[in-house]
TIDO-237484 format. One record per atom (N, C-alpha, C, O): residue number from 1; atom name; x, y, z. Coordinates in steps of 0.05 Angstrom, whole numbers. Example, Ala and Ser with C-alpha at 12.3 -4.5 7.8 and 13.67 -1.06 7.14 Angstrom:
2
nr, atom, c1, c2, c3
1, N, 264, -114, 156
1, CA, 246, -90, 156
1, C, 264, -66, 156
1, O, 285, -66, 169
2, N, 257, -45, 142
2, CA, 273, -21, 143
2, C, 258, 1, 157
2, O, 268, 23, 161
***
This chain:
122
nr, atom, c1, c2, c3
1, N, 13, -22, 0
1, CA, 2, 3, 1
1, C, 13, 26, 2
1, O, 3, 48, -6
2, N, 41, 21, 14
2, CA, 57, 51, 18
2, C, 72, 53, -9
2, O, 80, 76, -16
3, N, 77, 31, -27
3, CA, 89, 35, -51
3, C, 75, 42, -75
3, O, 85, 52, -95
4, N, 44, 34, -70
4, CA, 25, 51, -86
4, C, 27, 77, -81
4, O, 34, 94, -98
5, N, 21, 80, -60
5, CA, 15, 114, -53
5, C, 43, 128, -62
5, O, 41, 151, -69
6, N, 71, 113, -62
6, CA, 89, 123, -65
6, C, 88, 129, -97
6, O, 90, 153, -104
7, N, 86, 113, -113
7, CA, 82, 114, -141
7, C, 59, 131, -147
7, O, 60, 142, -169
8, N, 40, 137, -136
8, CA, 21, 157, -145
8, C, 25, 188, -135
8, O, 13, 206, -147
9, N, 44, 193, -111
9, CA, 53, 218, -100
9, C, 71, 230, -116
9, O, 67, 252, -125
10, N, 94, 216, -122
10, CA, 116, 229, -138
10, C, 109, 237, -166
10, O, 120, 258, -172
11, N, 97, 228, -180
11, CA, 89, 244, -207
11, C, 73, 263, -200
11, O, 73, 282, -215
12, N, 52, 265, -175
12, CA, 33, 290, -176
12, C, 49, 307, -164
12, O, 42, 329, -173
13, N, 69, 310, -147
13, CA, 94, 326, -137
13, C, 109, 338, -157
13, O, 110, 362, -160
14, N, 119, 320, -172
14, CA, 134, 331, -195
14, C, 120, 348, -216
14, O, 131, 369, -224
15, N, 96, 341, -225
15, CA, 75, 363, -238
15, C, 70, 382, -225
15, O, 69, 402, -240
16, N, 66, 389, -203
16, CA, 62, 405, -181
16, C, 78, 432, -187
16, O, 73, 454, -196
17, N, 104, 416, -178
17, CA, 129, 434, -176
17, C, 136, 442, -204
17, O, 146, 464, -206
18, N, 133, 431, -222
18, CA, 141, 438, -251
18, C, 118, 446, -269
18, O, 117, 438, -292
19, N, 101, 462, -256
19, CA, 76, 472, -274
19, C, 80, 490, -294
19, O, 71, 487, -317
20, N, 98, 513, -287
20, CA, 106, 533, -304
20, C, 121, 514, -330
20, O, 111, 521, -352
21, N, 138, 497, -332
21, CA, 146, 483, -352
21, C, 123, 473, -368
21, O, 119, 479, -391
22, N, 105, 454, -352
22, CA, 80, 445, -366
22, C, 64, 462, -383
22, O, 58, 455, -406
23, N, 57, 489, -372
23, CA, 45, 504, -384
23, C, 51, 516, -407
23, O, 35, 522, -425
24, N, 81, 522, -408
24, CA, 98, 534, -433
24, C, 100, 508, -455
24, O, 102, 512, -479
25, N, 99, 484, -442
25, CA, 102, 463, -465
25, C, 75, 457, -474
25, O, 74, 448, -497
26, N, 57, 461, -462
26, CA, 28, 462, -476
26, C, 23, 483, -497
26, O, 10, 479, -517
27, N, 35, 504, -489
27, CA, 29, 530, -502
27, C, 42, 525, -530
27, O, 29, 524, -551
28, N, 70, 521, -527
28, CA, 87, 511, -552
28, C, 75, 493, -569
28, O, 72, 499, -593
29, N, 68, 473, -561
29, CA, 49, 446, -569
29, C, 28, 455, -589
29, O, 25, 446, -612
30, N, 10, 476, -575
30, CA, -17, 483, -591
30, C, -18, 508, -595
30, O, -39, 520, -590
31, N, 7, 524, -605
31, CA, 13, 553, -612
31, C, -4, 557, -627
31, O, -15, 579, -621
32, N, -15, 546, -647
32, CA, -32, 559, -672
32, C, -58, 553, -670
32, O, -74, 568, -680
33, N, -67, 532, -658
33, CA, -93, 537, -643
33, C, -98, 560, -624
33, O, -119, 573, -622
34, N, -73, 564, -606
34, CA, -85, 587, -590
34, C, -85, 613, -603
34, O, -100, 631, -596
35, N, -68, 615, -623
35, CA, -59, 640, -635
35, C, -87, 647, -654
35, O, -93, 670, -656
36, N, -102, 627, -667
36, CA, -128, 631, -679
36, C, -150, 638, -662
36, O, -163, 659, -665
37, N, -153, 618, -644
37, CA, -181, 620, -622
37, C, -173, 628, -595
37, O, -193, 635, -582
38, N, -152, 629, -581
38, CA, -160, 636, -557
38, C, -140, 666, -545
38, O, -140, 677, -522
39, N, -125, 673, -571
39, CA, -104, 698, -560
39, C, -127, 720, -557
39, O, -149, 719, -566
40, N, -117, 738, -544
40, CA, -135, 762, -534
40, C, -140, 779, -550
40, O, -161, 792, -551
41, N, -112, 782, -570
41, CA, -114, 804, -591
41, C, -110, 784, -614
41, O, -88, 783, -626
42, N, -129, 770, -620
42, CA, -127, 761, -646
42, C, -141, 772, -666
42, O, -136, 765, -689
43, N, -165, 792, -661
43, CA, -177, 808, -678
43, C, -160, 831, -687
43, O, -168, 845, -706
44, N, -137, 837, -674
44, CA, -125, 862, -683
44, C, -109, 859, -708
44, O, -96, 838, -710
45, N, -109, 880, -731
45, CA, -84, 875, -749
45, C, -59, 878, -743
45, O, -51, 894, -726
46, N, -45, 862, -756
46, CA, -11, 868, -755
46, C, -5, 854, -723
46, O, 13, 862, -708
47, N, -20, 834, -717
47, CA, -16, 822, -693
47, C, 7, 809, -682
47, O, 5, 785, -686
48, N, 25, 815, -670
48, CA, 52, 803, -672
48, C, 58, 788, -636
48, O, 80, 784, -626
49, N, 35, 783, -628
49, CA, 32, 769, -610
49, C, 38, 742, -609
49, O, 50, 731, -591
50, N, 29, 730, -631
50, CA, 22, 701, -628
50, C, 19, 685, -609
50, O, 32, 664, -607
51, N, -5, 694, -590
51, CA, -8, 682, -567
51, C, 5, 680, -545
51, O, 1, 661, -530
52, N, 26, 701, -540
52, CA, 42, 705, -525
52, C, 24, 715, -502
52, O, 29, 708, -479
53, N, 8, 728, -507
53, CA, -12, 747, -485
53, C, -29, 719, -468
53, O, -33, 719, -443
54, N, -37, 700, -486
54, CA, -50, 678, -473
54, C, -30, 666, -451
54, O, -36, 660, -427
55, N, -9, 665, -460
55, CA, 16, 649, -452
55, C, 21, 666, -418
55, O, 22, 654, -397
56, N, 23, 687, -421
56, CA, 34, 711, -401
56, C, 6, 703, -378
56, O, 11, 696, -355
57, N, -18, 705, -387
57, CA, -42, 703, -374
57, C, -46, 681, -356
57, O, -51, 683, -332
58, N, -41, 657, -370
58, CA, -39, 630, -356
58, C, -16, 630, -339
58, O, -20, 619, -318
59, N, 7, 639, -342
59, CA, 31, 639, -331
59, C, 26, 660, -303
59, O, 38, 654, -282
60, N, 11, 680, -305
60, CA, 7, 697, -288
60, C, -10, 687, -264
60, O, -3, 692, -241
61, N, -31, 674, -271
61, CA, -53, 653, -264
61, C, -37, 638, -240
61, O, -37, 642, -216
62, N, -25, 621, -256
62, CA, -5, 597, -242
62, C, 10, 613, -217
62, O, 4, 608, -193
63, N, 26, 631, -224
63, CA, 39, 648, -203
63, C, 23, 652, -178
63, O, 28, 644, -155
64, N, 3, 665, -185
64, CA, -14, 678, -166
64, C, -24, 650, -149
64, O, -25, 651, -125
65, N, -30, 631, -162
65, CA, -41, 605, -143
65, C, -22, 594, -131
65, O, -30, 583, -110
66, N, 7, 591, -138
66, CA, 24, 591, -122
66, C, 35, 603, -98
66, O, 47, 590, -81
67, N, 30, 627, -97
67, CA, 32, 646, -72
67, C, 16, 645, -57
67, O, 20, 650, -34
68, N, -11, 637, -68
68, CA, -33, 634, -51
68, C, -33, 609, -35
68, O, -38, 608, -11
69, N, -26, 590, -49
69, CA, -11, 564, -35
69, C, 10, 568, -12
69, O, 9, 558, 11
70, N, 27, 583, -23
70, CA, 52, 588, -6
70, C, 43, 601, 20
70, O, 51, 593, 42
71, N, 21, 623, 16
71, CA, 13, 638, 39
71, C, -2, 619, 59
71, O, 2, 619, 83
72, N, -22, 600, 47
72, CA, -35, 585, 60
72, C, -15, 565, 80
72, O, -20, 563, 104
73, N, 9, 550, 67
73, CA, 27, 531, 76
73, C, 42, 549, 103
73, O, 40, 542, 127
74, N, 55, 570, 96
74, CA, 64, 590, 115
74, C, 48, 597, 140
74, O, 57, 600, 163
75, N, 21, 601, 131
75, CA, 6, 603, 160
75, C, 1, 575, 175
75, O, 3, 575, 200
76, N, -3, 559, 165
76, CA, -4, 534, 177
76, C, 18, 527, 193
76, O, 16, 519, 216
77, N, 41, 531, 177
77, CA, 66, 517, 196
77, C, 71, 539, 221
77, O, 89, 535, 238
78, N, 58, 558, 221
78, CA, 61, 578, 242
78, C, 43, 584, 263
78, O, 45, 601, 280
79, N, 20, 564, 257
79, CA, -1, 566, 277
79, C, 6, 543, 302
79, O, -14, 534, 314
80, N, 22, 537, 307
80, CA, 35, 517, 327
80, C, 42, 528, 348
80, O, 52, 550, 344
81, N, 40, 521, 374
81, CA, 50, 533, 396
81, C, 86, 537, 395
81, O, 100, 518, 390
82, N, 95, 563, 401
82, CA, 124, 565, 405
82, C, 131, 551, 428
82, O, 114, 552, 446
83, N, 154, 538, 432
83, CA, 165, 528, 458
83, C, 189, 543, 466
83, O, 211, 545, 456
84, N, 177, 556, 491
84, CA, 204, 573, 500
84, C, 215, 560, 518
84, O, 203, 545, 534
85, N, 245, 566, 519
85, CA, 272, 557, 531
85, C, 271, 572, 551
85, O, 264, 595, 553
86, N, 280, 555, 573
86, CA, 282, 568, 602
86, C, 303, 553, 616
86, O, 303, 528, 618
87, N, 319, 567, 626
87, CA, 340, 551, 643
87, C, 330, 544, 675
87, O, 347, 534, 691
88, N, 308, 547, 683
88, CA, 297, 549, 700
88, C, 290, 516, 707
88, O, 284, 502, 688
89, N, 290, 506, 727
89, CA, 286, 476, 731
89, C, 249, 473, 725
89, O, 233, 491, 731
90, N, 241, 451, 713
90, CA, 215, 448, 706
90, C, 202, 444, 731
90, O, 214, 433, 749
91, N, 178, 454, 732
91, CA, 160, 449, 755
91, C, 142, 424, 750
91, O, 128, 422, 731
92, N, 144, 405, 770
92, CA, 129, 383, 767
92, C, 108, 385, 790
92, O, 110, 394, 813
93, N, 83, 371, 773
93, CA, 63, 369, 794
93, C, 60, 353, 821
93, O, 67, 329, 817
94, N, 53, 357, 843
94, CA, 62, 343, 867
94, C, 40, 320, 868
94, O, 16, 325, 868
95, N, 48, 300, 869
95, CA, 35, 274, 867
95, C, 21, 265, 897
95, O, 36, 257, 915
96, N, 0, 266, 901
96, CA, -10, 258, 931
96, C, -9, 226, 933
96, O, -19, 212, 915
97, N, 4, 214, 954
97, CA, 1, 189, 959
97, C, -24, 177, 969
97, O, -23, 176, 994
98, N, -41, 169, 960
98, CA, -63, 156, 967
98, C, -67, 124, 977
98, O, -63, 106, 961
99, N, -74, 119, 1003
99, CA, -75, 91, 1013
99, C, -102, 83, 1008
99, O, -122, 94, 1017
100, N, -102, 63, 991
100, CA, -124, 50, 979
100, C, -130, 19, 1001
100, O, -113, 3, 1010
101, N, -155, 20, 1006
101, CA, -162, 0, 1023
101, C, -162, -26, 1010
101, O, -162, -25, 985
102, N, -161, -50, 1021
102, CA, -160, -80, 1012
102, C, -191, -89, 1006
102, O, -197, -113, 1006
103, N, -205, -72, 1002
103, CA, -237, -82, 1000
103, C, -247, -69, 975
103, O, -240, -45, 970
104, N, -261, -81, 962
104, CA, -276, -73, 937
104, C, -302, -60, 948
104, O, -309, -39, 936
105, N, -317, -68, 966
105, CA, -333, -54, 975
105, C, -338, -58, 1003
105, O, -317, -66, 1012
106, N, -357, -55, 1025
106, CA, -362, -60, 1047
106, C, -369, -92, 1052
106, O, -361, -107, 1070
107, N, -384, -97, 1035
107, CA, -396, -126, 1036
107, C, -382, -147, 1028
107, O, -389, -169, 1037
108, N, -361, -146, 1010
108, CA, -341, -168, 1003
108, C, -315, -158, 1006
108, O, -305, -144, 988
109, N, -299, -165, 1028
109, CA, -272, -167, 1030
109, C, -255, -179, 1011
109, O, -260, -203, 1006
110, N, -237, -170, 999
110, CA, -216, -185, 981
110, C, -189, -175, 985
110, O, -181, -152, 981
111, N, -178, -194, 994
111, CA, -145, -192, 997
111, C, -128, -191, 970
111, O, -130, -209, 954
112, N, -113, -170, 967
112, CA, -94, -171, 940
112, C, -74, -195, 940
112, O, -67, -205, 919
113, N, -66, -203, 964
113, CA, -45, -226, 963
113, C, -62, -254, 958
113, O, -47, -273, 952
114, N, -83, -259, 960
114, CA, -92, -284, 959
114, C, -94, -288, 926
114, O, -90, -308, 913
115, N, -102, -260, 915
115, CA, -112, -258, 888
115, C, -83, -263, 870
115, O, -83, -275, 848
116, N, -69, -257, 878
116, CA, -39, -253, 863
116, C, -33, -289, 862
116, O, -31, -301, 841
117, N, -31, -302, 886
117, CA, -15, -327, 894
117, C, -36, -347, 885
117, O, -31, -370, 892
118, N, -61, -345, 869
118, CA, -77, -362, 866
118, C, -72, -375, 840
118, O, -66, -359, 822
119, N, -72, -406, 831
119, CA, -75, -410, 805
119, C, -93, -404, 782
119, O, -118, -404, 786
120, N, -87, -401, 764
120, CA, -116, -395, 745
120, C, -131, -416, 746
120, O, -120, -438, 752
121, N, -158, -416, 742
121, CA, -182, -435, 740
121, C, -184, -435, 714
121, O, -182, -415, 699
122, N, -189, -469, 706
122, CA, -188, -474, 684
122, C, -214, -484, 674
122, O, -216, -490, 650
***
C-alpha cells in the first residue's frame, strides 16, 4: 500500500512543482490553435503577439495560485505553539500518595495477596 501511494504521489508532486514548464510546453505544442482561437489580441491587425498574451495570462494565474498556496502553507506552519526555552528547573506537579483499602466494597472483602498467588482456574 505504501509503495502504491509512493508511485502515485511522486508524479503528482513533480507535476505540481513543474507546472510552469508544463504550461509553457502545452502552449508551444498548441501555439497555432491558441493564436487563432484563444489569443486576446487575435482580432487586431498586424498582431505580433502570436498567442504570447495567452501564455502570459496563464503563467500569471499559475504564479498567483502558487503564492496563495505558499501563504496558506506558511500560515499553517506557524499556527503551532512556540516552545519557550528556560534555564529554570521544570515544575512538576506534586503527587499525593493515597492509601487504598483492601476492600472492593464494604460487603465483600478481598485480599490482594490471595488473588495474586492463586493459580488460574481452568
